[in-house]
C-alpha positions, 0 to 999 in steps of 0.5 A, a space after each residue: 868931257 863930262 858926257 864923254 867920261 860918262 859914256 866912255 867912248 862916243 861919236 860927236 852925235 852921241 855926245 850931242 844927244 847926251 848933252 842936257 842943253 846941247 850947243 850946235 853940232 858944229 860947236 861940239 865938233 869944234 870943241 872935240 877938235 880942241 880937246 884932241 889937239 890938247 891931248 884930253 881926248 883920243 880919236 879912232 876911225 870906226 865905220 866912216 865915223 870918229 869915235 872919241 874917248 877920254 885920254 886923261 882921268 877925270 881928276 886931271 881934267 878937273 885940275 886942268 879946267 880949274 887952273 885955266 879958270 884961275 888963270 883966266 879970271 883971277 890972274 893965277 891967284 888960287 887965293 883970289 879964286 877961293 876968296 870969291 867962292 867963300 864970299 858968296 857961298 861960305 854959308 852953304 858950306 857944311 861944317 865938314 867942308 869947312 873942317 876939310 878946308 881948314 886942314 888943307 890950309 894948315 897943311 899948305 902953311 906947314 908944307 910952305 915953310 
């Protein structure tokens, strides 16, 4: 999806060529088919080839991918996912990042009551 967001619209071969460490051609096509079935991309026939373009905004794609990750590896617990990130990486967060996280936690507490 990152490559497709950058290119705007592209064929499978163009997507493959733009990937820094590309998988096989068939893997890219299979993934595009899955994204198409899930409604994340749209496909148009153009000169005997398919051209793909994003059907969702980047923020929506990020949320969907993150939710899938949280569901798959953390049993749906956003808290467990955040704790896993903070355990290993909290030393790499800037003061600004920590302040932003604190504000978000405080807002979630307020909104949850």
